[in-house]
N, C-alpha and C positions, 0 to 999 in steps of 0.2 A: 453814643459810640456807633459809628458807621459799621455795618455788617453787610456782607454779600454772600449770596448762596450760589454755589456752582455744583454742576453735576460731578460725581466722583466715580471712578471705576477701578480703584485700587483694591488692596487686600485689608484695609483697616476695618476693625470691628467697631460698631456703633458705640460712641462715647458715653451715651447715657445708659442703655440696657445691657451693654457689654455682651450681647448674644448674637444678634442679627448683623448681617454684613451692611456696611455703610454705603450709601449711594449719594449722599450729599455732603458737601464741604462748606462749612460756615466760616468765611474769612473775616476776621476782625482784628483791631489793634490788640486785644487781650489774648490773641493766639487762635489758631485754627482749631475747629471741632468737626468731627466726622459723625454724621447721624444717618440712621436707617430711614425707611419710608414712614415708620410708624411713630417714632418719637418726635415730638414738637421741637421747633428751633429754639424755644426758650426753656428747654428741659433743664432742671437743676443738675448740679454735679452729683454723680452717683456716690452712694455710700461705699466705703472701701470694703472689699470682700473679706470675709472672716475665715480663717483656717482653723477648724476644729479638729483636733487630733487626740485620740486616746491610744497611747502607745503601750502595748502589752510586752514588756521586756522578758517575761518568764515563759510564756507560751504553753501554759498547762491548761487542762480543762477548767480548773477553777479560775485562773487568771483571764481566760477567754470569756466565761460567763460574767465575771465582774466587769470586764472592759466593755462588753456589749451592753450591759445595764447602765453603766456610767454614760456612755455615749448617747444612749437613747434618752436618758434623763436630761442631759445638757441640751441636746437638740429640742426636746420638748419645752424647755424653758427659754429657748431662743439664743443660746450661747453661740450658735453657728451663724447668727445674723446681727451680732452686737457691734460689729465694726472694729473689733480687737481680736487678735489671735488668741486661742485658748488651747493649751496643751495639758494633758494629764498623763502621768507616767506611773505604771504599776511595776514594782520591783520587789526583790528580796533583799534583806539585810543580813549581815552576820553579827549583829549585836548579841552579847552573851546573855542579856536578860531583857524582860519587858514584855507586857501583853499587848499593850495598844500599839497600833502602827505609827511610825514616825512620819510626820507630814510636814513638808516644806512648801510654802506658798510664796509666789512672787506676782506682784502687780505692777503695771506700768509706773514708771517714775525713776528718780535718781536714787541709787543705792550706794551706800558708803560702807566699805569693808575695811576693817582693821587687821593687819597681819604683820607680825613681827615689828610692832611699833610704827608701821606706816599705814596711812589711810589712803585708799584708792576709791575713786568714784566711777560708776558706770551706769548706763541707762538701760532699763528693762523696757522692752517695747510691747510685750504681750503678757497675758496671764498664764501662769503655769502652776501645777499641783503635782508634787512628787510624793507618792505613797509607797513606803517600804514596810513590809511585814517580816518579821524575824523568821529566818529559815527554820531555826530549831524550836519553833514555838509548838507546844503540844495542845491539841484540841480535844474537847472544847476548852476555850481560854476565857476565863471569867474576869471582868473588869468592872470597877465601880467608878461611875462618872458623876461629877457634880453638874447637874443640868439646869438648876434654877438657883437665883440668888433671891432670898427672902429678906425683906426689911422688917426689923423688929420695931413696931411703932409703939407698943405699950411700954410706958415708962418703967413700970415695976418689973416686967419681963426683961427690959433692957438692963436694968440694974442687977438683976440676978444672973443674967447671962454674961454680963460684962462685955457685950458687943452689940453692935448696931445691925448686923447682918449675919445670916447663916445660909448654908447651902442645902438644897434637897438633892439627894443623890439617887441614881438609878443604876441597877446592876444589869449588866448585859453579858451573855455568853456567846462568843463567836464560835460557831460550829465548825467552820473550816476557813481557810485563807481567803476564800472568795468574799465571805461576809466581812472579814477584817479590811480587805481592800475597798469594799463598797462603803463602809463606815468612814474610813479614812478620806475617801475621795469626797464623800459628802461634806465632811468636816472642813476639808480644805477648800473646796470649791465655793462654799458659802461666802467666803470673804470676797472672792472675784465676782460671783454673782451679784452680791450686794453693791459692789463698786460700779457694775454695769446697770444697776437698777432693774435687774431682772427678778429679784425677790425682795419682798418687804422685810423690815426688821433692822437690828443693829448688829454689826459684825463682831460681837463679843464672843468669848469662848463658850459661854453657856449656850448661846443661841446656835453657835457652830456645832456643838455636840448634839443638840436636839435635831438640827438638820441632818447630821449624820445618822442618827437613830431613825429618823423618818425614812431616809433612803434604805437603811437596813431593813425596816419593816416591809417597805414595798418590795425590795429584792426577795425577801423570804416568801411574801405573798405570791409573786410571780414564779418563784422556783419551787417552793414546797408549800402549796396551800394549806396543808394540814399541820403546819408547825405549831408548837406550843407557844403561848404568849411570853413576852419578855417579863422576868420578875422585876418587881419594884422594891425599893428600900430606902428608908431615911437613915442617914448616918448621923453621928454626933455633931452637933453644930460647931462650925469653926469660922474663923475670920474670913473675909471675902478676898483678901489679897492672895494672889497666887494662882487664881483660877485661870 
């Protein structure tokens, strides 16, 4: 592929670094490229820039603290350099009941939605996590979470329990809305972070709950270093379905 290099004096930004002013124009049959003095002529195509946004819809002291923590965590994991847009929204909901935040996660791909018997398809281009904490929730708010699935390997125990799996549970008490938002953001973000290969593991609900609890523990350590540890508890074993 024949290429020619010419001097350039326009206003284009370097094709590769996307920061410095271009002074060279590479003319080829594949299309012109504009390069600065430092980037080589055979520089590869740049990775698309990522837009990371943590949107605080509430704008309260609690939501600001949660949003700052969530954004710092995502940047530390490289979500702002992953090549896909990442959005997190913190909101309030008017649900009449419920302790845990409601979390909605979207990852890039084709999504099918059924409404009034009609199925429509649309494409999601970026990652998004929407976390809503109930406005009327009283604190501290205690929730019990199934965080580990344990396989029953002993034949006698399996016969007595009438099941092959059971859950280990953890009890957590959210002290305020900030802690609920942080847990919900960690629970939701794990699915996208795993899809981007930024964290190890499987994006199952038990692993997502543990990731949310890890974020909650880190948030408490930064915010209130002298907080009491989270209580633990095992609930009656139950089937694995529905976690």
